[in-house]
BAFI-3210 file (N, C-alpha, C; in Angstrom, 3 decimals, decimal comma, padded with zeros to 6 digits):
// residues 190
n [1|2|3|4|5|6|7|8|9|10|11|12|13|14|15|16|17|18|19|20|21|22|23|24|25|26|27|28|29|30|31|32|33|34|35|36|37|38|39|40|41|42|43|44|45|46|47|48|49|50|51|52|53|54|55|56|57|58|59|60|61|62|63|64|65|66|67|68|69|70|71|72|73|74|75|76|77|78|79|80|81|82|83|84|85|86|87|88|89|90|91|92|93|94|95|96|97|98|99|100|101|102|103|104|105|106|107|108|109|110|111|112|113|114|115|116|117|118|119|120|121|122|123|124|125|126|127|128|129|130|131|132|133|134|135|136|137|138|139|140|141|142|143|144|145|146|147|148|149|150|151|152|153|154|155|156|157|158|159|160|161|162|163|164|165|166|167|168|169|170|171|172|173|174|175|176|177|178|179|180|181|182|183|184|185|186|187|188|189|190]
n.u [003,511|002,720|000,185|000,555|002,517|001,579|-000,931|000,148|001,986|000,229|-001,264|000,815|001,391|-000,499|000,313|002,252|005,647|005,696|006,248|007,812|006,538|004,107|004,995|005,961|003,576|002,071|003,695|003,488|000,727|000,555|002,159|000,603|-001,724|-000,627|000,122|-002,384|-003,539|-002,035|-002,894|-004,909|-003,792|-002,738|-000,111|001,617|004,321|005,482|005,700|007,886|010,049|009,757|010,696|011,461|009,850|010,767|009,284|008,084|008,992|011,011|012,312|010,564|009,433|009,103|011,909|012,924|014,908|016,460|014,432|013,282|010,898|008,668|008,902|008,063|008,566|010,337|008,687|006,460|002,841|001,843|003,943|004,160|001,659|001,921|003,835|002,375|000,369|001,978|003,136|000,819|000,154|002,242|001,843|002,892|001,611|001,923|003,782|002,257|000,078|001,398|002,316|-000,113|-001,068|000,954|000,514|-001,971|-001,253|000,651|-001,019|-002,713|-000,873|000,033|-002,333|-002,676|-004,040|-002,916|000,193|003,127|004,852|007,738|008,017|005,480|003,011|000,981|-001,550|-001,628|-001,362|-003,720|-005,567|-004,957|-005,497|-008,186|-009,226|-008,760|-010,285|-013,156|-014,965|-013,286|-012,309|-013,221|-012,529|-009,750|-009,093|-009,756|-007,958|-005,557|-005,831|-005,872|-003,306|-001,682|-002,406|-001,263|001,474|002,393|000,894|001,139|-000,552|-001,308|-000,652|-002,868|-004,603|-007,161|-006,774|-004,984|-006,551|-008,618|-007,224|-006,607|-009,189|-009,942|-008,096|-009,025|-011,559|-010,832|-009,395|-011,432|-013,175|-011,571|-011,207|-013,796|-014,394|-013,033|-010,335|-010,979|-009,034|-005,491|-003,934|-001,493|000,800|002,944|005,953|006,674]
n.v [-020,582|-018,909|-017,952|-015,690|-014,035|-013,373|-011,861|-009,682|-008,626|-007,854|-005,881|-004,133|-003,217|-001,260|000,928|003,921|003,530|000,882|-002,095|-000,881|001,572|000,605|-000,558|001,737|003,168|001,469|001,627|004,401|004,572|002,899|004,412|006,739|005,701|004,887|007,409|008,570|006,975|007,533|009,770|008,494|006,938|004,427|003,985|004,748|005,903|007,928|008,231|006,776|008,211|010,632|013,425|012,859|014,323|015,444|015,352|018,490|019,200|017,242|016,663|016,372|013,906|010,668|008,701|005,635|002,639|002,217|000,576|-001,804|-000,864|-002,551|-003,673|-003,988|-001,557|-001,704|-000,377|000,853|000,846|003,378|005,133|004,697|005,607|008,336|008,992|008,549|010,493|012,779|012,647|013,016|015,616|017,074|016,792|014,630|012,324|009,817|008,422|008,617|006,948|004,487|004,407|004,402|001,899|000,369|000,998|-000,234|-002,918|-003,295|-002,931|-005,157|-007,210|-006,666|-007,075|-009,724|-010,802|-011,611|-013,253|-011,619|-012,087|-011,639|-010,987|-011,472|-010,549|-007,625|-008,401|-011,104|-010,753|-009,336|-011,303|-013,316|-011,976|-011,422|-014,007|-014,670|-012,797|-012,278|-009,950|-007,785|-008,217|-007,052|-004,322|-004,527|-005,645|-003,524|-001,578|-002,832|-002,776|000,015|000,743|-000,904|000,048|002,589|002,187|000,197|000,279|002,717|004,860|008,183|009,404|011,017|013,447|012,397|009,597|009,091|009,916|008,078|005,719|006,271|006,325|003,678|002,383|003,239|002,022|-000,688|-000,896|-000,295|-002,427|-004,640|-004,168|-004,525|-007,135|-010,103|-011,990|-014,933|-016,908|-016,815|-016,333|-017,871|-017,856|-019,512|-018,008|-016,990]
n.w [-041,903|-043,800|-043,365|-041,917|-043,125|-045,732|-045,326|-043,821|-045,613|-047,650|-046,295|-045,741|-048,284|-048,689|-047,245|-047,273|-047,831|-047,335|-045,467|-043,527|-043,150|-042,147|-039,747|-038,421|-038,176|-036,463|-034,198|-033,564|-033,032|-030,770|-028,994|-028,807|-027,589|-025,149|-024,090|-023,846|-021,872|-019,640|-017,888|-016,476|-014,594|-015,087|-015,555|-013,222|-011,984|-010,692|-007,919|-007,182|-007,989|-006,906|-004,913|-001,614|000,964|004,121|007,394|008,690|011,249|012,341|014,686|016,796|016,589|017,856|018,024|016,751|016,622|013,449|011,082|008,654|006,119|006,278|008,767|012,277|014,571|017,692|019,729|022,222|021,925|022,552|021,929|019,176|018,457|019,074|017,150|014,787|015,009|014,981|012,429|010,900|011,709|010,631|007,987|006,655|005,196|004,044|005,710|007,999|007,470|007,441|010,106|011,539|010,851|012,015|014,723|015,114|014,679|016,724|018,957|018,625|018,994|021,615|023,013|022,791|020,586|018,226|017,473|016,786|013,843|012,207|008,760|007,878|005,543|005,147|004,474|005,251|007,975|008,580|007,928|009,827|012,266|011,863|011,929|014,571|015,893|014,740|014,518|013,868|011,367|008,885|009,189|009,471|007,003|005,311|006,252|005,545|002,779|002,214|003,128|001,453|-001,095|-001,029|-000,279|-002,025|-004,333|-005,546|-005,101|-004,130|-000,953|001,292|003,349|003,771|003,491|005,620|007,777|007,537|008,146|010,809|011,900|011,407|013,034|015,535|015,540|015,448|017,878|019,750|019,246|019,882|022,591|023,529|022,848|023,680|022,195|020,215|020,061|020,235|017,228|015,299|012,648|010,416|009,434|006,090]
ca.u [003,842|002,083|-001,010|000,951|003,304|000,796|-001,789|000,953|002,529|-000,877|-001,559|001,969|001,310|-001,410|000,946|003,444|006,852|005,570|006,241|008,378|005,451|003,174|005,636|005,978|002,188|001,719|004,456|002,901|-000,578|000,849|002,630|-000,550|-002,584|000,073|000,027|-003,775|-003,842|-001,221|-003,629|-005,807|-003,053|-002,336|001,341|001,941|005,611|006,026|005,996|009,205|011,078|009,436|011,567|010,848|009,879|010,813|008,343|008,566|009,715|011,329|012,894|009,514|008,943|009,795|012,829|013,180|016,014|016,047|013,876|012,770|009,552|007,648|009,133|007,356|009,586|010,197|008,172|005,105|001,808|001,703|004,967|003,762|000,509|002,455|004,482|001,327|-000,256|002,950|003,222|-000,390|000,215|003,229|001,466|003,566|000,507|002,414|004,300|001,163|-000,664|002,198|002,350|-001,421|-001,108|001,844|-000,162|-002,990|-000,568|001,233|-002,147|-003,154|000,153|000,027|-003,572|-002,617|-004,933|-002,009|001,620|003,792|005,873|008,381|007,881|004,097|002,528|-000,131|-002,734|-001,561|-001,602|-005,152|-006,289|-004,749|-006,235|-009,612|-009,584|-008,750|-011,351|-013,923|-015,557|-012,345|-011,816|-013,516|-011,724|-008,356|-008,973|-009,751|-006,683|-004,537|-005,995|-005,432|-001,854|-001,083|-002,615|-000,322|002,876|002,782|000,092|001,474|-001,517|-000,790|-001,202|-003,438|-005,226|-008,300|-006,272|-004,432|-007,690|-009,314|-006,422|-006,790|-010,528|-009,923|-007,382|-009,919|-012,585|-010,184|-009,097|-012,695|-013,702|-010,725|-011,498|-015,128|-014,498|-011,771|-010,109|-011,375|-007,768|-004,366|-003,613|-000,126|001,028|004,364|006,484|006,950]
ca.v [-019,180|-018,129|-017,317|-014,414|-013,187|-012,829|-010,731|-008,521|-008,036|-007,179|-004,644|-003,254|-002,611|-000,117|002,026|004,500|003,018|-000,566|-002,661|000,107|002,505|-000,103|-000,667|003,071|003,499|000,693|002,209|005,687|004,319|002,404|005,545|007,611|005,037|004,993|008,780|008,820|006,246|008,054|010,527|007,633|006,273|003,062|003,963|005,735|005,600|009,175|008,142|006,180|009,184|011,899|013,802|012,539|015,436|015,067|016,140|019,841|019,262|015,840|016,477|016,052|012,565|009,660|007,994|004,231|002,093|002,081|-000,717|-001,849|-000,305|-003,521|-004,163|-003,331|-001,075|-002,132|000,747|000,584|001,419|004,814|005,851|004,616|006,497|009,703|009,161|008,653|011,819|013,794|012,602|013,658|017,052|017,712|016,604|013,475|011,375|008,476|007,810|008,537|005,724|003,352|004,382|003,981|000,440|-000,174|001,127|-001,286|-004,200|-003,364|-003,154|-006,549|-008,059|-006,430|-007,607|-011,172|-011,244|-012,331|-013,214|-010,979|-012,881|-010,887|-011,620|-011,475|-009,417|-006,970|-009,208|-012,276|-010,269|-009,034|-012,583|-013,984|-011,244|-011,627|-015,350|-014,655|-011,916|-012,000|-008,611|-006,784|-008,660|-006,084|-003,117|-004,846|-005,808|-002,189|-000,946|-003,468|-002,282|001,412|000,726|-001,500|000,963|003,705|001,755|-000,664|000,535|003,992|005,915|009,303|009,504|012,326|013,561|011,485|008,235|009,037|009,998|006,787|004,750|006,595|005,867|002,212|001,996|003,448|000,975|-001,952|-000,841|-000,389|-003,778|-005,558|-003,929|-005,036|-008,564|-010,832|-012,838|-016,345|-017,573|-016,158|-017,048|-017,747|-018,420|-019,654|-017,006|-017,596]
ca.w [-041,677|-044,864|-042,840|-041,318|-044,023|-046,849|-044,916|-043,424|-046,845|-048,339|-045,563|-045,934|-049,614|-048,644|-046,518|-047,879|-047,182|-047,217|-044,119|-042,593|-042,852|-041,280|-038,425|-037,815|-037,822|-035,275|-033,089|-033,207|-032,410|-029,423|-028,207|-028,553|-026,595|-023,868|-023,591|-023,469|-020,644|-018,537|-016,865|-015,720|-013,539|-015,391|-015,498|-012,186|-011,385|-010,174|-006,496|-006,997|-008,293|-006,250|-003,813|-000,331|001,897|005,522|008,185|008,950|012,509|012,599|016,016|017,750|016,366|018,651|017,153|017,060|015,847|012,054|010,709|007,287|006,001|006,662|010,124|013,370|015,504|019,088|020,498|022,716|021,063|022,826|021,163|017,772|018,332|019,024|015,839|013,774|015,148|014,558|010,969|010,371|011,985|009,763|006,589|006,076|005,235|003,689|006,933|008,965|007,148|007,912|011,569|012,058|010,726|013,044|016,015|015,170|014,824|018,073|019,876|018,487|019,602|023,064|023,586|022,537|019,525|017,331|017,770|015,652|013,166|011,125|007,461|007,454|004,754|005,832|004,193|006,129|009,330|008,686|007,919|011,114|013,302|011,594|012,388|016,031|016,369|013,521|014,349|013,341|010,064|007,815|009,414|009,169|005,556|004,712|006,603|004,715|001,408|002,160|003,250|000,255|-002,220|-000,925|-000,230|-003,129|-005,520|-006,150|-004,840|-003,348|000,406|001,564|004,671|003,832|003,729|006,977|008,693|007,466|008,905|012,226|012,269|011,431|014,256|016,676|015,467|015,818|019,311|020,494|019,078|020,649|024,009|023,858|022,533|023,800|021,026|020,298|020,362|019,587|015,989|014,816|011,318|010,160|008,514|004,785]
c.u [003,213|000,851|-000,699|001,603|002,480|-000,142|-000,982|001,534|001,440|-001,219|-000,424|001,967|000,427|-000,767|002,108|004,672|006,777|005,510|006,836|007,336|004,417|003,730|005,640|004,573|001,758|002,426|003,848|001,524|-000,387|001,315|001,473|-001,479|-001,940|-000,031|-001,402|-004,128|-003,098|-002,026|-004,557|-005,087|-002,635|-000,815|001,800|003,236|006,209|006,386|007,380|010,315|010,846|010,417|010,829|010,989|009,899|009,767|008,946|009,378|010,018|011,885|011,846|009,028|009,784|010,650|013,007|014,421|015,562|015,568|013,435|011,348|008,485|007,766|008,341|008,406|009,297|009,852|006,808|004,077|001,610|002,716|004,636|002,570|000,959|003,123|003,429|000,669|000,691|003,091|001,994|-000,321|001,186|002,931|002,191|002,591|000,933|002,936|003,220|000,345|000,092|002,183|001,007|-001,567|-000,221|001,222|-001,194|-002,342|000,004|000,129|-002,616|-002,155|000,114|-001,217|-003,733|-003,668|-004,130|-000,621|002,287|004,883|006,483|008,284|006,450|003,849|001,364|-001,422|-002,766|-001,880|-003,091|-005,968|-006,167|-005,539|-007,739|-010,093|-009,671|-009,915|-012,189|-014,537|-014,589|-011,871|-012,033|-012,670|-010,268|-008,137|-008,920|-008,443|-005,549|-004,612|-005,508|-003,903|-001,203|-001,249|-001,586|001,121|003,307|002,042|000,340|000,454|-000,889|-001,455|-001,729|-004,082|-006,385|-007,844|-005,739|-005,553|-008,467|-008,553|-006,562|-008,150|-010,603|-009,194|-008,297|-011,026|-012,015|-009,932|-010,372|-013,265|-012,899|-010,999|-012,822|-015,258|-013,151|-011,584|-010,552|-010,156|-006,665|-003,974|-002,176|-000,062|002,525|004,788|006,826|008,422]
c.v [-018,276|-017,398|-015,939|-013,496|-012,581|-011,700|-009,488|-007,843|-007,285|-005,855|-003,643|-002,574|-001,373|001,099|002,591|004,011|001,525|-001,026|-001,692|001,148|001,889|-000,202|000,664|003,481|002,764|001,259|003,534|005,523|003,815|003,516|006,479|006,997|005,126|006,379|009,128|008,136|006,804|008,855|009,670|006,777|004,850|002,912|005,007|005,328|006,832|009,085|007,557|007,201|010,528|012,166|013,559|013,738|014,894|015,881|017,490|019,950|017,846|015,621|016,087|014,611|011,580|008,821|006,567|003,807|001,978|000,664|-000,644|-001,315|-001,249|-003,948|-003,347|-002,869|-001,556|-000,923|000,355|001,300|002,910|005,635|005,825|005,530|007,954|009,979|009,346|010,031|012,918|013,818|013,252|015,170|017,768|017,507|015,459|012,296|009,953|007,758|007,708|007,269|004,509|003,258|003,981|002,467|-000,201|-000,090|000,006|-002,655|-004,348|-003,606|-004,609|-007,514|-007,914|-007,008|-009,100|-011,656|-012,070|-012,338|-012,598|-011,886|-012,022|-011,676|-011,725|-010,317|-008,807|-007,759|-010,457|-011,881|-009,992|-010,323|-013,285|-013,300|-011,399|-013,004|-015,377|-013,857|-011,472|-010,592|-007,551|-007,104|-007,612|-004,819|-003,365|-005,029|-004,446|-001,463|-001,519|-002,959|-000,849|001,473|000,209|-000,597|002,085|003,225|000,954|-000,347|001,878|005,094|006,971|009,313|010,919|012,313|012,580|010,058|008,095|009,085|008,685|005,725|005,007|006,083|004,340|001,707|002,133|002,387|-000,363|-001,992|-000,995|-001,801|-004,786|-005,394|-004,554|-006,542|-009,236|-011,753|-014,272|-017,167|-016,771|-016,981|-016,800|-018,385|-018,538|-018,578|-017,697|-017,922]
c.w [-042,743|-044,374|-042,261|-042,353|-045,154|-046,418|-044,512|-044,647|-047,607|-047,656|-045,756|-047,284|-049,629|-047,992|-047,300|-047,116|-046,934|-045,770|-043,097|-042,199|-041,929|-039,855|-037,702|-037,386|-036,559|-034,051|-032,629|-032,550|-030,982|-028,501|-027,859|-027,511|-025,219|-023,272|-023,164|-022,150|-019,434|-017,505|-016,006|-014,700|-013,842|-015,374|-014,498|-011,502|-010,707|-008,704|-006,254|-007,181|-007,622|-005,114|-002,501|000,600|003,312|006,268|008,540|010,229|012,965|014,000|017,041|017,641|017,174|017,716|017,654|016,291|014,400|011,768|009,253|007,275|006,512|008,127|011,145|014,380|016,926|019,954|021,045|021,840|021,314|022,033|019,673|017,493|018,227|017,682|014,752|013,815|014,683|013,041|010,338|010,545|011,058|008,284|005,898|006,115|004,890|004,934|008,009|008,734|007,671|009,431|012,168|011,949|011,793|014,439|016,165|015,383|016,228|019,111|019,821|019,120|021,124|023,734|023,301|021,540|018,521|017,942|016,560|015,125|012,069|009,819|006,988|006,509|005,516|005,611|005,075|007,566|009,539|008,725|009,271|012,225|013,109|012,017|013,914|016,586|015,157|013,422|013,797|011,935|008,970|007,966|009,083|007,674|004,864|005,017|005,758|003,283|001,263|002,202|001,963|-000,967|-002,209|-001,023|-001,433|-004,427|-006,172|-005,941|-003,949|-001,977|000,609|002,950|004,820|004,139|005,153|008,015|008,699|008,257|010,407|012,709|012,337|012,672|015,471|016,708|015,918|017,318|020,137|020,416|019,887|022,147|024,420|023,669|022,731|022,604|021,288|020,698|019,693|018,381|015,658|013,452|011,160|009,178|007,214|004,631]
res [m|n|w|w|t|h|p|v|a|d|i|g|d|w|f|p|g|g|l|y|g|l|g|l|t|v|l|l|i|g|l|a|i|g|l|l|l|q|p|f|g|l|y|r|f|s|h|r|f|a|k|k|d|k|p|k|d|a|t|d|i|v|v|a|e|p|v|a|d|e|a|l|p|e|l|p|s|d|a|l|l|a|r|a|q|q|f|m|a|t|g|d|y|r|n|a|v|r|e|w|l|r|v|a|v|r|d|l|v|e|r|a|v|i|e|h|r|p|g|w|t|v|t|e|l|a|r|a|a|g|q|a|l|p|p|i|a|a|s|l|d|e|a|a|r|v|f|s|d|i|w|y|g|g|y|e|a|n|l|e|a|a|t|r|m|r|d|l|h|m|t|i|t|a|t|v|s|a|n|p|p|v|a|t|v|t|m|e|a|p]
***
């Protein structure tokens, strides 16, 4: 332990206040580094505490039974599509991103590309659908990344993200229509 105590004691002798001064200096430097890194998004927790704004006109949105954020509501893809468009129109981009992903998943389930298994992560779902229909793999991977960045990574949802999810949904739908799946892929739920 001498390899640690002697150098620290020697360094502490150079600081006013000895080891306490050294400890305070290290603490202040750490605090300054943390404050400098904050604007770069390394510590972005504001989305967890932000006030959740409801859509401006929530009465126009198709209502489904309450489900967990990750669950796929028992609505046809047309109803989910209407919800996604309504969320975009009201500026609720976070929910619009989620609904566009749900529309894509419901379309994949309805077109027998995948079997929906509750408990899948969005990444597992994208992998399974990409195996069943390789031409949609890249679009699904990007949709999964956009969704995960917003829902789990703390990124702020905006019009650009919601529009990108809409475009990815349209690409996925067009590709599925033009290419029948190789086989319906199922995966065991975790």
